[in-house]
N, C-alpha and C positions, 0 to 999 in steps of 0.2 A: 506410508506403505512402501515396503521394499520392492524395487522394480528390477527386473532382469536387465543386464546389459545387452544380451543377444537373445532373440527369440527365433526359433525355427518353426515354420508353418508347413504342415502337410495338408494341402488344400484338397480335401477329398469330398466327393459327393456331387460334383457338377452334373454328371450324367444321370444320376438317380433323381436329382432335383428336377431335371428336364422331363424324365420319364413320368414322374409323379404328376406333372402338369400336362402330359400328353403332347409335348413338343419335341422337336429333334434334339438329340444330345448336344449338338453344337451350340444351341441356344443356352444350354446350361453352362458351357464353357465361357460364352460371352457374358453371362450374368456373373460368373466367377471372376472375370477380369475387372468388372465394375466393383465387386466386393474388395478385390485386392487394393484398389486405389484408396478406398475408405480406410482400410487397415493400415496402409502406409501412412496416411495422414494422421491417424491416431497414434501410431508409434512415434512419428515425428514430434507431435505436440507433447507427448509424454516425456520426451527426452531419451527414448531408447536409442542405443548407439548402433545396433546392427539388427537387421531382420532378414532372414533367409527364407525364400518362398520356393517350395518344390513344385515347379510348373510342369516338367515333363521328364520322366525317368528313362533310363536306357532300356527298360523293359516295355515302355509304352509303345514302342515301334511295332509290337505284336498285335496291337489293337486293329480293328478293321481299317482298311486303307482310307475309306471315306472319312472316318473320324480323325485319323492322323492328318490327312490333308486339311481338314477343317481347323485342326489345332495349329498347324503350321501357318495357315492363312491368317488366323487370329493373331498369332505371334508376330507376324510381319506387320499387320495393321497396328498392333499394340506398340511396336517399336517406332513406327512412323508417327503415331499420335503422340507418344512420349516426347519424341524429338521436337515436334511442332510446339507442344505445350511448354516445354522447358526453354527452348530457344526464344520463344515469344514472351515468356514470363506470364503466360495466361493463367496458370494455376498455382496457387500458393502451396498446394499439397506437396510440390516438389522443391520448394524453397529449402536450400541447404541440404538437399538429398543427393547422395552419390549412388549411382546405379552401376552394378557390375553383373555380368552374366557368367555363371560358373557351370562347369561340366565339360564334356568332350565336345568342343565346338568344331573340331576338324571335319565332322560329317556334313556340315552345312555348306551351301554354295558360297562362292566368293562374294556374290552380291549381298547375301544375307549377312555374311561376316562383316562386310564393309559397313552395313547399317548398324550392326551391334557395336563395332569399334567406334563409330562416329558418335553414338549415344553415350558410350562410356567416356569418351574424350570430352564430350560436352559437359559432363558432370564431375569429372575427376578432380576439379578444383575444390569441390565441397568435401573437406576433410574433417570438419568439426561437428557436422550434424549427423543425420541418420545415414548409414550405409545399407543399401538394399541389394541383396544378392538374389538374382533370379536364377534358380537351378534348372537348366535346360539340357536335355540329353545327359542327365546327371545320374551317377550310380556310386554309392559309397564304397563298394568293393573296388570298382574300377579306379576311383580316386586314390585309394590307398596303394594299389598296385602301381599306378602311374607315378605317385610320389616316391615310392621305393626305387623304381627303375630310374627316375631322374637322379636320385642320390647316387646310385651305383655308377651311372654314366659319369657323374661329376667327381666321384670319389672312389675309384676302383680299389677294391681290397680293403676298404675302411668300414668297420661295423657301423650300422646306422643306429641313431638314438631317437628317442621319442621327440626331442626338440627338433632335430634335423628333419624328421618326417613331417612334423606339424608345419614347419616353414615352407614345405613344398605342397601343401594342400591348397585346394582352390580358395579356401576361406582365409588364407594367410592375411593377417592384418586385422582380423576380427577375433575377439575373444571366443572361446568355446561357448556354445549356447547354454544359457542357464535354464531355459524352458523350451520344450518342444510341444507344440499344440497340433493336434490332429482333429479334423472335423469328421462328421458323418458317423460318429460313435465307434470308429475303428480304433484298435489298440495295438498297432504294430508299427515298426519303423519303416518297413518297405525300402530298405537299402538307402536310407537318408541319413547323412551326417554320422555314419557309424563310428568313426574315430572320435569326432568332436563331441559326441553326446554321451561319452563315458559316464559323466556325472550330472547329466541334465535331469531336470524334473520333467515329468510327462503329464500332459493334461489332455483328456479326450472330451470333445464337445459333441453332443448328440445332433446338432444342427448340420445341415449340408453347407458346404462352403459358401454358396451364393447368399445364404441367410446368416452368415457369420458377420455380425455387425460390430462396430466399436464397443457397444454395450456388452456383447458376448466376450470380446477381448478383455474388457474390464473385469468381468466375472472370473475369467481365467487368471488374470493378474492378482485378483484378490485371493484366489485359492493358492497361488504360488507364494504370496507373502506370508501365508500361514504354515508353509512347509519348514521343516528343520533340515538344513543341509549339513551333512556330517562329513562328506568326502572321505569316508572310511574311518573317521575318528569317532570318539565317544561324544554323544550329545551333551552340550553344556547347559 
């Protein structure tokens, strides 16, 4: 089976998963975090080179304050738990896994940024296994604007090229995603990896993210392997 080098995941449906069960939405996000670890482990064992998970968008700040606060609290606990598991060698799921946080991180407190950087530093030696990008306060349009502005500052008066822009994206170092998976039956990008997904294949799963198991991922990968990717050319 032909496997993608890079998979992007739009983790949708945590809140609806919780509402369906009559529990607070934050419990859906907690269940989603557990599903995330299982998918990371499956990507690692399959030999996927890069996986990008859409955790929190620039638009998500408009959600009710109670939910945003719960998400940020979960994020902090997630970082602390990851650091503990990786530094102690407790979980094989993170063996040979490099973790990066992508997005506009400037909005976060100094304390949260220190924890993020500490976790990235802890795993930055893992260059041959799976690279996991956690997209937090991420927006595709903002990413492109930021990349263009960086180039202009570094090269005043010089026309920008596709290559130069790509080098300044948050995902620099990862190939463009071959496959974008979105859960909860939705079929839109929602400002996710807009530049990088120009030739990505898309797959929509009907299950909510907390119920997206490694078996569901295998189904998506089987569908991907049956696609004919032409990149604007004529199918052979």
